[in-house]
N, C-alpha and C positions, 0 to 999 in steps of 0.2 A: 606715452601713447594712450589714447582713450580706448574704452571698450569698443566703441563703434569702429575706430580705426583698425583694431585687432581683427574684427569680424568682417571688414570691408574687403571684398575680393579684389577690387582695383588697387587698394593699398598693398595687398599681398602680392599681386602681380608685379607692381613696381619694385617691391623688395626682392622678389624672386629673380628679377632680370639679371642680377649680378651672379647668380649661382646655378643657373640652368645650363643645359647643353646649347650648342650653337643652333641646332634645329629648333629647340624649344624657345630660344630667344627670338627666333623669327615669328613664332606663334604669339609671343608676348607683344612684339612690336606691332603686329597686325591689330591685335585687340586694343592696345593702348593708343594706337594712332586714331581710332574712331570707335570707342566702346559701344556707342549706341547702334552703329551699323553692325558691329560684331554680333550683337544679340539677335540679328536677323539672318545671320549666315548659317547655312547647313554645315555639317561637319566636312562634307566634300569641298564646299566653297572655301572654308577656312583653311583646309589643308592645301588647296590649290594656291591661295593667296600667299601662304607662308612657305610654299614650295617644300612641303613635307608630306608624309603619308597619313592616311586617316588613322591607322593604329597609333602613330606617333601623337596625334592630337588626343586620342582617347587616353593614352598613358599619361600625357601631360595634365589632362583634366583631373585624373584621379589623384594627382599629387596635392590637389586642393580640397580633397575629401568628398566631392560629389561622386555618385556611383556611375555616372556616365555623362556624356556631352549634353543631353537635354537639361539635366539638373545644374550643370556648370553654367549654361546660358541663363537659366532662371536666376541663379545666384548673382551672375554678372548684372542682369537687369535690375535686380533689387539693390545692388550696390550703387546704381545710378539714381535711386529714389532716396534723396536726402542722405546719401552715403551709407545706407543701411542694407543688410543682406536679405532678410526674410520679412514678409509683410506681417505675419502674425506676431513674431517676436519684436518687430520694430514699432508696433503701435504703442505709444507711450501714454501714460495717464494724463499728461498735459497737452496731448495733440488736439488741435482744433479740427472742426468738421472738414475744412478744405484739405488738411494734411492727411488725416486718416482715410478720407475718400480717395485721394490720389494714390496712396499706398496700396489700398485694396484693388483699385482698378488696374494699376500697373502690374500687380502680381497676377491678376486674372488674365490680362492680355498676354503676358509672357508665358504663362502656363499653357494657354491655348496654342501659342506658336510652337512651343516645345512638344505639344501633344501630337502634332503632325508627324513627327519622327518616331513616335512610339506606337503607331497604328499601321502595321504592315498590311498592305492590301490583301495579301493571301489569307492572313488571319481574319480580317473582316469578312471576306468571302466565306471562309469556313464556318464562322459563327452564324452568318446569315443562312447558310445551308442547313445548319442544325435547327435553327429557329423555324424555318419553313417546313421542315420535315417532322417537327415535333407533334406527338399526340397531344401533349399539354405542356405549356411553359409556365414554370413557377419562378417568380422574381422574389428573392429573399434579401433582406437587409435588416440591420438592427440600428437603433439610435438614428442619427442623421441619415444613414444609408437606407433606412426604411422609407423615408420620404422619396428618395431616388427610386426605390423599387416600386412605390406607388405610382410615381410619374411614368415609369416604364409600362405599367399595366395600362394606364390611360393611352399611351402611344400605341401599343401593340394590339389591343383588342379591336382597334379601328381597322386592322388589316384582316379581320375575320379569322383571327387565330384564337385558340383556346388558351387563355392566359389568366393567371391570378397572382396577386402579390400578398405576401404575409410578413408581418413584423413580429408575430408571437413565436417564441422559440419552440414551444410545445407543438403548435400546429406545423411549423417547419419540419420538426423531427418526425411527426406522424406521416406527413406527406412523403418525406424521403424514405421512410421505412416501407411505404406502400407503393413505391415508384415502379413504373413500367420501364422496359428497356428502350422505349421510344419517347420517353419524357425528357425534357430539358430543365435542369435546375440552374438558374442564372443567379449567382450569389455575389452580392456587392459589399465590399469592405475595403476602406482606405488602407488600413494597416495589414489586413489579412492574418491577424494574430488572435482573433476571437475564437476561443476554444469551441464554443457551441457551433459556430458556422463551419469550422473544420470538421467537427464530428458529423454534422449534417451532410457535408460533401462526401464524406467516407460512407455514410449510410446509403446515399443515393447511388454512389458508384458501385457499391456491393450489390445493388439491385439491378445493375446493368444500365442505369440511366446516364445521360450525358450531363456533366457538370461544367458550366462555363463560369469562370471567376473574373470579376472586374476588381482588381486589387493591386497591391504593391508587388514589385518584382521580387522573385525568389522567396516570397512569404509562404508560411505553412499552408494557407488556403490555395495559393497558386500551385503548389506542389501536389495538393490533393485533388486537383481539377483535371478534367479531360482537355479543356482548352482554357488558357489564361490570357486575359488582356492585362498586361502588366504595365502599370503607370508609375513613373517617378515624379511625384509631386512634392516639392519641398514644403512641408507643413507639419508643425509639431502638434498633432491632435491629442497628445497626452496632456498638454498644457492649455491648448486653445481650441475653441469651437471650430470644427471643420468649415472652411470657407472655399478656398481654391479647389481642393480635392473634390468637393461636392459638385462644383461647377464642371470640372473635368469629366466626372462620371456622367453628368447629364448630357454633355456634348457627345461622348462616346455612344450613348443610347440614341441620340439623334442621328448619328452616323449609321448605326445598325438599322434604325427605323427607315431611313432613306433607302438603305440597301434592300430591305424587305419590300418596301413600296414599289421600287423600280422593278424588282423581280416579279412582283404580282402583275404589274402592267395594267393595261386597260380593263382587264377582267375585274379589277378591284373598284373601279370608278362607280358603278351603281351602288355598291355597298357604302362607299364613302358619302355619296350624295344622299342616301337614305338617312344616314346618321346626321348629316348637316341639316337636312330638311326637318328632322324631328326636333331640332333646337330652335327653329325659326319662330314658333309661337311663344317661346319663352323670353323673347327679346323685344324691347321697344323699337318702333320703327325709326330709321335714321332721320335726323333733323335736317332740314334744308341748309346746305352750306357747311354741315358738319362732316367730319372725317370719321366714318364708321366702317368697321370691317365685320362681315358676317361670320 
């Protein structure tokens, strides 16, 4: 058996069919009957088709090492891409442009599909509430996550909110130490294991501020936060540059930005128009027949 076969979830499912319970065998049958369609099923839909309970599906998924159903679906999707499990680890030195492009795009698409099950509407509403009520919003991140934090600043200042982003640990620490109880510290970290960020979360919490984390489930940062948006994105950032996780974080921020914008309603429109109008003079006029967006 090759290394790819050993890591391929479809191959594992085929082998497991002979040693699982009757209930679990029905789950295997549904998945193997149409693996591509299975990647689009919610846990409730899979349970219904297999005629089992949702907890049974969850227990079954954990037998294959994922921490939950979203990660199981992501691994299943990656098994359909040239028979390999994870996009980062499956990119080979001899991959041609078409091959590694397809791997990365498939990984991103499946991560976004799984993301929908990891964003409870009540949690989204709670975070939006905190952002709207904040005296000041601080977006913090390090490394690749600092670029995500900067993007968040670009989004949220348009909503007439007091917001800044910082990528320097010393500035982050000083702001946390001087926090007010109506400030919000939004800390972004894929792993949630960076000591500096956890320390900063604890500093801000000690001052009574709200700490919102966008991070890995059950991570030290998630545990140190007031509210945690916990994502399961299968990506080995210890060995590879963050790709899918960065995209997932940007999408979450888009969701929160939409929530803030909708809550602000029509009152926000004059402010947005003023910002857009201020940029008009910086652009060339659209050319006849061309497709330009203001």
